[in-house]
C-alpha positions in Angstrom: 247.3 -140.3 -44.3 247.5 -142.0 -40.9 246.5 -139.2 -38.5 249.1 -137.2 -36.6 252.0 -139.4 -37.6 251.8 -137.8 -41.0 251.9 -134.2 -39.8 254.9 -132.6 -38.1 254.1 -131.9 -34.4 254.0 -128.3 -33.4 257.0 -127.4 -31.3 255.7 -124.9 -28.7 259.2 -123.9 -27.7 259.4 -122.3 -31.1 255.8 -121.2 -31.0 254.8 -120.3 -27.4 251.8 -118.3 -28.7 249.3 -120.2 -30.8 245.9 -119.7 -32.3 243.7 -122.8 -32.4 240.5 -122.4 -34.5 237.5 -124.7 -34.3 236.2 -125.2 -37.9 234.0 -127.4 -40.0 236.0 -129.0 -42.8 235.8 -131.8 -45.4 238.0 -134.8 -44.8 238.5 -137.9 -46.8 237.6 -140.4 -44.0 236.2 -143.3 -45.9 238.6 -144.5 -48.5 237.8 -146.4 -51.7 236.8 -149.9 -50.5 238.2 -151.4 -53.7 241.7 -150.1 -53.0 242.2 -150.2 -49.2 242.7 -153.4 -47.3 240.4 -153.7 -44.3 241.9 -156.3 -41.9 238.7 -156.6 -39.8 236.0 -154.4 -41.1 233.8 -154.1 -44.1 233.3 -151.0 -46.1 229.7 -150.6 -47.5 229.4 -150.4 -51.3 228.4 -146.7 -51.4 229.5 -143.7 -53.4 232.3 -142.6 -51.1 232.4 -138.9 -50.5 234.4 -136.6 -48.2 233.1 -136.4 -44.6 232.3 -133.2 -42.8 234.0 -133.0 -39.4 234.7 -130.4 -36.8 238.4 -129.9 -36.2 241.1 -127.8 -34.6 243.3 -125.7 -36.9 246.6 -124.6 -35.4 248.5 -121.4 -36.4 251.3 -119.3 -35.0 250.9 -115.8 -33.6 251.2 -114.4 -37.2 248.5 -116.6 -38.6 250.8 -119.0 -40.4 249.2 -122.5 -40.5 251.2 -125.0 -38.5 248.6 -127.8 -38.5 245.6 -127.8 -40.8 242.1 -128.4 -39.5 241.6 -132.1 -39.4 240.4 -135.0 -37.2 242.4 -135.6 -35.0 244.3 -132.4 -35.0 248.0 -131.8 -35.1 249.9 -132.7 -31.9 251.3 -130.0 -29.7 254.8 -130.9 -28.5 255.5 -129.2 -25.1 258.7 -128.6 -23.2 258.1 -128.6 -19.4 258.3 -125.3 -17.6 257.8 -123.4 -20.9 254.4 -121.8 -20.7 252.1 -121.8 -23.7 249.4 -119.2 -24.5 246.6 -120.4 -26.8 243.9 -118.2 -28.3 241.0 -120.5 -29.1 238.6 -119.3 -31.8 235.2 -120.8 -32.2 234.3 -120.6 -35.9 231.9 -123.6 -35.9 229.0 -122.8 -38.3 225.4 -123.4 -37.5 223.3 -125.7 -39.5 221.3 -124.1 -42.2 219.0 -126.3 -44.4 219.0 -123.6 -47.1 222.7 -124.4 -47.7 221.7 -127.7 -49.3 222.4 -127.8 -53.0 221.5 -131.3 -54.3 223.3 -133.6 -51.9 226.0 -131.0 -51.0 226.0 -128.5 -48.1 228.0 -125.3 -48.6 228.3 -124.9 -44.9 227.1 -126.1 -41.5 226.3 -129.8 -42.1 227.7 -131.5 -39.0 225.2 -129.9 -36.6 222.4 -131.1 -38.9 223.4 -134.7 -38.5 224.5 -134.7 -34.8 221.6 -133.7 -32.6 221.9 -131.8 -29.3 219.1 -132.6 -26.9 217.8 -129.4 -25.3 216.0 -131.2 -22.5 219.2 -132.2 -20.6 221.3 -129.8 -18.6 223.5 -128.3 -21.4 225.3 -125.1 -22.5 222.1 -123.7 -24.0 223.0 -120.4 -25.8 219.2 -119.9 -26.5 218.3 -120.0 -22.8 215.4 -122.5 -23.2 216.9 -125.5 -21.3 215.7 -124.5 -17.8 212.2 -123.9 -19.2 212.2 -127.3 -20.8 213.4 -129.0 -17.7 210.8 -127.4 -15.6 207.9 -127.9 -18.0 208.8 -131.6 -18.7 207.2 -131.4 -22.1 206.3 -134.8 -23.5 208.0 -134.8 -26.9 206.3 -137.9 -28.0 203.0 -136.1 -28.3 202.2 -134.5 -31.7 200.9 -131.3 -30.2 204.4 -130.6 -28.7 206.2 -131.0 -32.0 206.8 -127.2 -32.3 208.1 -126.8 -28.8 211.7 -125.7 -28.7 212.2 -128.4 -26.2 211.5 -131.0 -28.8 213.6 -129.6 -31.5 217.4 -130.0 -32.1 219.5 -126.9 -31.4 220.6 -125.3 -34.7 222.2 -122.1 -33.5 225.9 -121.1 -33.2 227.4 -124.2 -31.5 228.9 -123.7 -28.1 232.4 -125.1 -27.5 235.2 -125.0 -25.0 238.6 -126.9 -25.0 239.7 -128.8 -21.9 243.3 -129.9 -21.5 242.8 -133.3 -20.1 245.3 -134.3 -17.4 246.7 -130.8 -16.9 247.7 -129.0 -13.7 246.2 -125.6 -14.7 244.3 -122.7 -13.1 240.6 -123.4 -13.1 240.1 -120.3 -15.3 241.9 -122.1 -18.1 240.8 -125.6 -17.3 238.1 -125.5 -20.0 235.3 -126.6 -17.7 231.8 -127.4 -19.0 230.3 -124.0 -18.1 233.2 -122.1 -19.7 231.7 -122.5 -23.3 231.5 -119.7 -25.9 230.0 -119.3 -29.3 231.0 -117.7 -32.6 228.4 -115.0 -32.1 229.7 -113.9 -28.7 227.5 -115.9 -26.2 229.3 -117.2 -23.1 228.8 -119.6 -20.3 228.7 -118.6 -16.6 232.3 -119.8 -16.1 233.8 -118.3 -19.3 237.2 -116.8 -18.7 240.0 -115.4 -20.9 243.5 -114.1 -20.3 242.6 -111.0 -22.2 239.7 -109.9 -24.4 240.4 -111.1 -27.9 236.9 -110.4 -29.3 233.7 -112.4 -29.7 234.0 -116.1 -30.1 237.4 -116.4 -28.5 239.0 -117.4 -25.2 242.7 -117.0 -24.4 244.2 -119.7 -22.1 247.6 -119.7 -20.4 249.1 -123.2 -19.7 252.0 -123.2 -17.2 253.2 -126.6 -18.4 254.9 -127.1 -15.0 253.8 -130.7 -14.5 255.7 -133.9 -15.0 256.1 -135.2 -18.5 253.4 -137.5 -20.0 250.6 -137.9 -22.5 247.8 -135.3 -22.3 245.1 -134.5 -24.8 242.7 -131.6 -25.4 239.1 -132.0 -26.4 235.8 -130.2 -26.3 234.0 -130.2 -22.9 230.8 -128.2 -23.5 228.1 -128.9 -20.9 225.7 -131.4 -22.3 227.3 -131.4 -25.8 230.6 -133.0 -25.2 229.4 -136.3 -26.7 228.5 -134.7 -30.0 231.4 -132.2 -30.2 234.1 -134.8 -29.5 232.3 -137.3 -31.8 232.5 -134.6 -34.5 236.3 -134.6 -34.3 237.4 -132.0 -31.7 240.4 -133.7 -30.1 244.2 -133.6 -30.3 247.3 -134.8 -28.4 249.4 -132.6 -26.1 252.7 -134.2 -25.2 254.7 -132.8 -22.2 258.4 -133.5 -22.4 261.2 -133.2 -19.8 264.3 -135.2 -21.0 265.9 -135.1 -17.5 262.9 -136.8 -16.0 262.0 -139.3 -18.7 263.3 -142.8 -19.6 266.5 -142.5 -21.6 266.7 -143.4 -25.3 263.0 -144.1 -26.0 262.0 -144.7 -29.6 261.6 -141.3 -31.1 261.1 -139.4 -34.4 259.2 -141.5 -36.9 259.3 -144.4 -34.3 257.1 -142.5 -31.9 253.5 -142.5 -33.0 250.3 -141.3 -31.2 247.1 -143.1 -31.9 243.6 -142.3 -30.9 241.1 -145.3 -30.9 237.4 -144.5 -31.5 234.3 -146.1 -33.0 232.0 -144.3 -35.4 228.9 -144.9 -37.7 228.5 -143.4 -41.1 225.5 -142.9 -43.3 225.2 -143.7 -47.0 226.4 -140.2 -47.9 229.7 -140.8 -46.0 228.7 -138.5 -43.2 229.0 -139.1 -39.5 225.9 -140.8 -38.1 224.8 -140.3 -34.5 221.6 -142.2 -33.9 219.2 -140.2 -31.8 215.7 -141.3 -32.5 215.0 -138.6 -35.1 215.4 -140.7 -38.2 213.2 -143.3 -39.7 215.9 -145.9 -39.7 216.8 -145.6 -36.0 215.4 -149.0 -35.2 218.0 -150.7 -37.3 220.8 -148.1 -37.0 221.0 -147.5 -33.3 223.1 -150.3 -32.1 222.3 -149.7 -28.4 218.6 -149.1 -29.0 216.5 -145.9 -29.4 216.3 -143.1 -26.8 215.2 -144.8 -23.6 212.8 -142.0 -22.5 211.8 -140.0 -25.6 209.0 -138.3 -23.6 211.7 -136.8 -21.3 214.8 -136.7 -23.5 213.8 -137.1 -27.1 217.4 -137.4 -28.5 219.6 -138.7 -25.7 220.8 -142.3 -25.7 222.7 -143.9 -22.8 225.8 -144.9 -24.7 226.9 -144.5 -28.3 228.0 -147.7 -30.0 229.7 -147.6 -33.4 230.3 -150.3 -36.0 233.4 -148.8 -37.6 236.8 -149.0 -35.9 238.7 -145.8 -36.4 242.3 -145.0 -35.6 243.5 -141.5 -36.1 240.4 -140.7 -38.1 241.0 -143.7 -40.5 238.7 -146.7 -40.6 240.5 -150.1 -40.1 243.8 -148.6 -41.2 247.2 -150.2 -41.8 250.6 -148.8 -41.0 253.9 -149.8 -42.5 256.6 -150.2 -39.8 260.2 -151.4 -39.7 261.2 -154.5 -37.8 262.3 -152.6 -34.7 260.8 -151.1 -31.5 258.1 -148.4 -31.7 256.7 -146.1 -29.0 253.0 -145.9 -29.4 251.0 -143.3 -27.3 247.5 -144.8 -27.2 244.4 -142.9 -26.3 240.8 -144.1 -26.0 238.9 -141.2 -27.5 235.6 -143.1 -27.9 232.3 -142.0 -26.4 231.6 -145.1 -24.5 233.6 -148.0 -25.9 236.3 -149.7 -23.8 239.2 -151.2 -25.8 241.1 -154.3 -24.8 243.8 -154.4 -27.5 246.1 -157.3 -28.4 249.1 -156.9 -30.8 249.4 -160.4 -32.1 252.8 -162.0 -31.5 254.5 -158.6 -31.0 255.9 -158.1 -27.4 254.3 -155.1 -25.7 255.6 -153.2 -22.7 253.7 -150.4 -21.0 255.9 -147.5 -19.8 253.2 -145.0 -18.8 249.6 -144.6 -17.9 247.6 -141.5 -18.6 249.9 -138.5 -18.0 252.8 -140.0 -16.1 255.5 -142.6 -16.5 255.7 -145.9 -14.6 258.8 -146.6 -12.6 259.7 -149.5 -14.9 258.2 -151.0 -18.0 255.5 -153.6 -17.5 255.0 -156.5 -20.0 251.3 -156.7 -20.9 249.4 -159.2 -23.0 246.6 -156.6 -23.7 246.3 -152.9 -23.5 243.0 -152.2 -21.5 241.8 -148.6 -21.8 238.5 -147.0 -21.1 237.3 -143.6 -22.6 239.7 -140.9 -21.6 242.6 -143.3 -20.5 246.0 -143.3 -22.2 248.6 -146.0 -22.4 252.2 -145.3 -23.4 253.6 -148.5 -24.8 256.7 -149.9 -26.6 255.8 -152.6 -29.2 258.7 -154.7 -30.5 258.4 -155.7 -34.2 262.1 -156.6 -34.4 261.6 -160.3 -35.0 258.5 -159.9 -37.2 260.0 -158.8 -40.6 257.6 -159.2 -43.5 254.7 -160.2 -41.2 251.3 -158.6 -40.8 250.2 -157.9 -37.3 246.4 -157.3 -36.7 245.5 -155.4 -33.6 242.4 -157.0 -32.1 239.8 -155.9 -29.5 237.7 -158.1 -27.4 236.1 -155.7 -24.9 232.3 -155.8 -24.8 230.3 -152.5 -25.0 228.9 -151.4 -22.7 231.5 -152.9 -20.5 231.5 -155.6 -19.1 228.2 -157.2 -20.3 227.4 -155.6 -23.7 227.9 -156.4 -27.3 230.9 -158.6 -28.0 233.3 -157.8 -30.8 233.5 -160.6 -33.3 230.2 -162.1 -32.1 227.6 -159.3 -31.9 229.8 -156.9 -33.8 231.9 -158.8 -36.5 233.6 -155.6 -37.7 234.9 -154.5 -34.3 237.1 -157.5 -33.4 239.9 -156.2 -35.6 241.0 -152.6 -35.3 244.0 -152.0 -37.5 247.0 -153.7 -39.1 250.8 -153.2 -38.9 252.7 -154.3 -42.0 256.2 -155.0 -40.9 258.7 -154.3 -43.7 262.3 -155.6 -44.2 265.0 -154.4 -41.9 266.1 -150.8 -42.5 268.9 -149.7 -40.2 269.8 -150.4 -36.6 267.6 -149.9 -33.6 269.5 -148.1 -30.8 266.5 -147.4 -28.6 266.2 -148.7 -25.1 265.0 -152.3 -24.7 262.3 -152.9 -22.1 262.8 -156.6 -22.2 266.4 -156.1 -21.0 265.3 -153.9 -18.0 265.9 -150.6 -19.8 263.4 -147.7 -20.4 263.1 -147.1 -16.7 261.9 -143.8 -15.2 265.0 -142.0 -13.7 263.2 -140.7 -10.6 260.6 -142.8 -8.7 257.0 -141.8 -9.2 255.2 -140.2 -6.2 254.0 -143.0 -4.1 250.7 -142.5 -2.4 250.1 -146.3 -2.4 252.6 -149.1 -2.6 250.9 -150.5 -5.8 250.1 -153.7 -3.9 246.8 -152.6 -2.2 248.2 -150.6 0.7 248.8 -147.0 1.5 252.5 -146.0 1.0 254.4 -145.6 4.2 254.1 -142.1 5.7 250.9 -141.1 3.7 248.5 -139.2 5.9 244.9 -139.2 4.8 243.1 -136.0 5.7 239.6 -137.1 4.7 237.7 -140.1 3.3 234.7 -139.7 0.9 232.3 -142.5 0.3 230.6 -141.6 -3.0 228.1 -143.8 -5.0 227.5 -144.2 -8.7 223.8 -144.5 -9.4 221.6 -144.8 -12.5 218.1 -143.4 -12.5 216.0 -146.0 -14.4 212.5 -145.9 -15.8 210.6 -148.7 -17.6 212.2 -147.6 -20.9 215.7 -147.5 -19.5 218.1 -144.9 -18.1 216.8 -141.4 -17.5 220.1 -140.0 -16.2 223.3 -141.3 -14.5 224.4 -139.6 -11.3 227.4 -139.2 -9.0 226.3 -139.6 -5.4 222.7 -139.4 -6.5 223.2 -135.7 -7.1 222.8 -133.7 -10.3 225.4 -131.5 -12.0 223.7 -128.5 -10.3 223.5 -129.7 -6.7 220.9 -127.1 -5.9 218.5 -129.2 -7.9 219.0 -132.1 -5.5 216.8 -131.6 -2.4 219.2 -133.1 0.2 222.1 -131.0 -1.0 220.6 -127.5 -1.4 219.8 -126.9 2.3 223.4 -127.5 3.4 225.4 -126.3 0.4 224.2 -123.0 -1.0 226.1 -123.4 -4.2 225.4 -127.1 -4.5 229.1 -128.0 -4.4 229.8 -130.8 -1.9 233.4 -131.8 -2.7 235.7 -129.0 -1.3 239.1 -130.5 -0.6 241.7 -128.3 1.1 244.7 -127.2 -1.0 247.7 -129.5 -0.2 245.5 -132.2 1.5 245.4 -135.9 0.7 242.1 -137.7 0.4 240.8 -141.2 -0.2 237.7 -141.5 -2.3 235.8 -144.7 -2.2 233.8 -144.9 -5.4 230.9 -147.3 -4.8 229.4 -148.5 -8.1 225.7 -149.4 -7.7 225.2 -149.6 -11.5 225.6 -152.5 -13.9 228.3 -150.9 -16.0 231.9 -149.9 -15.5 232.5 -146.1 -15.4 235.8 -144.4 -16.1 236.0 -141.7 -13.4 238.1 -138.7 -14.3 239.3 -135.9 -12.0 240.4 -132.5 -13.2 243.6 -130.9 -11.9 244.8 -133.8 -9.8 246.1 -137.2 -10.5 245.4 -140.1 -8.2 246.6 -143.6 -7.5 244.3 -146.6 -7.3 244.6 -148.2 -3.9 242.5 -151.3 -4.6 239.1 -152.5 -5.8 236.8 -154.6 -3.5 233.5 -156.2 -4.1 230.5 -155.6 -1.9 227.5 -157.7 -1.1 224.6 -156.3 -3.1 221.7 -158.4 -1.8 222.9 -160.0 1.5 223.4 -163.5 0.1 227.2 -163.4 0.7 227.7 -161.7 4.0 224.3 -162.3 5.5 224.1 -158.7 6.6 220.5 -157.5 6.1 219.5 -157.4 2.4 222.9 -156.2 1.3 223.9 -152.7 0.3 221.6 -152.5 -2.8 218.8 -155.0 -2.0 217.1 -158.0 -3.6 215.5 -157.1 -7.0 212.8 -159.6 -7.9 211.7 -157.8 -11.0 208.4 -156.8 -9.2 208.3 -153.6 -7.1 205.8 -155.2 -4.8 208.2 -158.0 -3.8 211.6 -156.3 -4.3 213.4 -155.8 -0.9 215.5 -152.7 -0.5 219.0 -152.8 1.0 220.9 -150.5 3.3 221.3 -147.6 0.8 217.6 -147.3 -0.1 216.5 -147.8 3.5 218.7 -144.9 4.6 216.2 -142.5 3.1 213.8 -143.5 6.0 210.1 -144.2 6.2 208.0 -142.4 5.4 210.1 -141.1 2.5 210.9 -137.4 2.2 208.3 -135.4 0.3 210.6 -134.9 -2.7 210.9 -138.7 -3.4 208.7 -140.6 -5.8 209.1 -144.0 -4.2 208.4 -145.8 -7.5 211.6 -147.9 -7.4 212.2 -149.6 -4.0 215.9 -149.8 -4.7 216.1 -146.1 -5.8 213.2 -144.4 -4.1 214.6 -140.9 -4.3 216.3 -140.4 -7.7 218.5 -137.3 -7.8 217.6 -136.4 -4.2 221.2 -136.4 -3.1 222.7 -138.9 -0.7 220.2 -140.3 1.8 222.0 -139.0 4.9 223.5 -135.6 5.6 226.7 -135.2 3.5 228.6 -134.3 6.7 227.8 -136.0 10.0 229.6 -134.4 12.9 232.0 -136.8 14.5 231.7 -139.6 11.8 235.2 -141.1 11.4 236.9 -144.2 10.0 240.0 -146.0 11.0 242.5 -146.8 8.2 244.6 -149.9 7.8 247.9 -147.9 8.0 247.1 -147.1 11.6 245.5 -143.8 11.2 242.6 -143.4 13.7 239.4 -141.4 13.4 239.9 -140.0 9.9 236.8 -137.9 9.0 234.5 -139.6 6.5 231.8 -137.8 4.5 229.5 -138.4 1.6 226.1 -139.0 3.1 225.8 -142.7 2.3 225.5 -145.7 4.7 228.9 -147.1 5.5 229.9 -149.7 3.0 232.2 -151.5 5.4 229.7 -154.2 6.8 228.9 -155.3 3.2 232.5 -155.7 1.9 233.7 -159.0 0.6 237.2 -160.1 1.5 238.5 -159.9 -2.1 240.3 -156.5 -2.2 242.6 -156.5 -5.1 245.5 -154.1 -5.9 245.5 -152.4 -9.3 247.3 -154.2 -12.2 251.0 -153.2 -12.4 250.3 -151.1 -15.5 247.7 -148.9 -13.7 249.5 -148.7 -10.3 251.1 -145.3 -11.0 249.6 -141.9 -11.2 246.4 -141.6 -13.2 243.6 -139.2 -13.9 241.0 -141.7 -15.2 240.2 -145.0 -13.5 237.7 -147.8 -14.2 235.1 -148.2 -11.5 233.7 -151.7 -12.0 230.1 -152.7 -11.2 229.6 -154.2 -7.8 232.9 -152.9 -6.5 234.4 -150.1 -4.5 237.3 -148.4 -6.3 239.5 -146.6 -3.7 241.6 -143.8 -5.1 244.1 -141.6 -3.2 244.8 -138.1 -4.4 246.7 -135.1 -3.2 246.0 -131.5 -4.2 249.6 -130.7 -5.0 251.8 -131.1 -8.0 252.8 -134.7 -8.6 256.4 -133.7 -8.5 256.2 -132.3 -5.0 257.8 -134.8 -2.6 255.8 -136.5 0.1 256.6 -135.5 3.7 256.1 -138.8 5.7 253.5 -138.6 8.4 252.6 -134.9 7.7 249.6 -133.3 6.1 250.2 -130.4 3.7 246.6 -129.2 4.1 246.5 -125.4 3.7 249.8 -125.2 1.8 249.8 -124.4 -1.9 252.7 -125.9 -3.9 251.3 -125.1 -7.4 252.8 -122.2 -9.3 249.2 -120.8 -9.5 246.3 -120.5 -7.0 243.7 -123.3 -7.7 241.4 -122.0 -5.0 240.4 -119.1 -7.3 238.2 -119.1 -10.4 235.2 -121.2 -11.2 236.6 -124.5 -9.9 237.1 -127.9 -11.4 235.0 -131.1 -12.0 235.0 -134.8 -11.6 232.9 -137.0 -13.8 232.4 -140.2 -15.7 234.3 -140.1 -19.0 231.6 -142.0 -20.9 230.6 -138.9 -22.8 227.0 -139.8 -23.1 226.9 -140.1 -19.2 228.7 -136.9 -18.4 226.4 -135.1 -20.8 223.4 -136.2 -18.7 224.2 -135.4 -15.1 227.1 -137.8 -14.4 229.5 -134.9 -13.6 229.9 -132.8 -10.5 231.8 -129.5 -9.8 234.3 -129.3 -7.0 236.2 -126.4 -5.5 239.6 -126.4 -3.8 239.5 -124.3 -0.6 242.4 -122.7 1.3 
């Protein structure tokens, strides 16, 4: 069965109250290699068994099953302005080795093969994480083998569903600290509409936002990478016929597809390399844990060797020679997909959870983890042909393993088998200028690298992306050199008692300049709000281009004694603050927070649209003197509203966002700061988060809370 396309979607107009249960189930993931064609991959000659996965089961209010527990789960079909109430039940079993009978587990296998690292900041139902972080137990030493810090967690698994892309109250956002377990333990941000008993949380979704492609997935603090990898994800499609392109391909010609990569062991079970197995040296495609003395099981990025679409490895799908609407989602942990559809014409009509004004012809569909692309693929002139979908994006992006070169099985992802013609195609034709959005999208930018006319920016934030390295490799990845809990970053705690630095006003419009000081691209995701990418611009890292000092980062010679720090490292001052280790000249104060006070009184910036003295915050040296004159607008297919955007290494990604519904019109030249236009109050509750959507990064500090203020 090819994923959600084979299961009727759940119509929430007919079922406005649902129960979604998190379960462990067996699923036939790996098919018989002798019977199934694999267009690009190879199936190992093993005794194929069913695979244990974690999955969402969907039932109506009376308990009737509407969608069985499977990976990925049944799609929820939403009508805009019709609220949905979902009771989530966590029935995930804990791993119990005594359940093993021969090679078969009667219950609780998944947790036994996917290891949670208790030394990172995570949900931690047993309450040992803070002790482990403070003690810094060296797990490579034999005498520490019995320490709880050096053992995988095997209790009742924490879980919390996040509706990705939704305009929802923070109580029902499914934030990382809102987790709950089957046996009744709860995170500090846990919330529920009403008490439904242990192991449950009831969320109310207003569904008031514009139509588009959303998805829900697990978001447990420090365990998102393993919980999503286990199978906890599903589509959530918001529809509003009056505000959507007319006559889009529908019914069997509309198909949602989630692209992922996985590894499997010789027992057909999910394999997540974490340094705990004897074969990790050959099985972990991105190397073993980089710092096993600090984090015995955390790896910087998961890289798989099996291409999976809708839970099926290298699948094929029979299609008619006509136009299809494909809702594509990158649900991978770390892999970027750059997909080509052979000779089939492809037009993108939407990005993330909103429509573009008009279809954009694309040669490739380029999506990072968390991003969605709504496309129309035209097979009408390809009857009786086989179309192989290929991928050429390196992982990690942009300088990692290359599909087809370093990873032979990852260059081809799936195949379309085009049948003979079967009936007429009356759907809109993007090649003829049809399939257009009926009402223009909210314009915060003009899509060409400029702010839209009349947009008033209330505040600019300059925020850096930084990796904390050790000789073995990454220790943690940070937003603005600050940990998830900002009170653990010394330059934050004295000024922000709760450690939360991003506190935009309701109704305000801000520009965030995301300055990527790392070597990888990071998909940055914001909860509650959608943004528009203004532009991306390179900066001089070492001073060799602009001649300004030693650049923003500095000159790395490979030797700490001769490495020359740039503006960012120098801003920490000399001598360094007592909390800094000074071991890395380019990163002398890891996790300290920004080098300068987050808010400097009177610090302002002038904007190209004529705005003068706009407040700028963030605590980092101004990037302006180091900018290179190559600012580039977003590609046409990513020029609309988005909730996830790729921040490339060596560049500043500027995004513009407004804390108001995307459907609320812009009032030229006027700020709406202090005015709430949502049908709920986003200034209440635990707040929201922004983070990197590489799951392995967000699980180890690359996530920050933010709160909307009145």
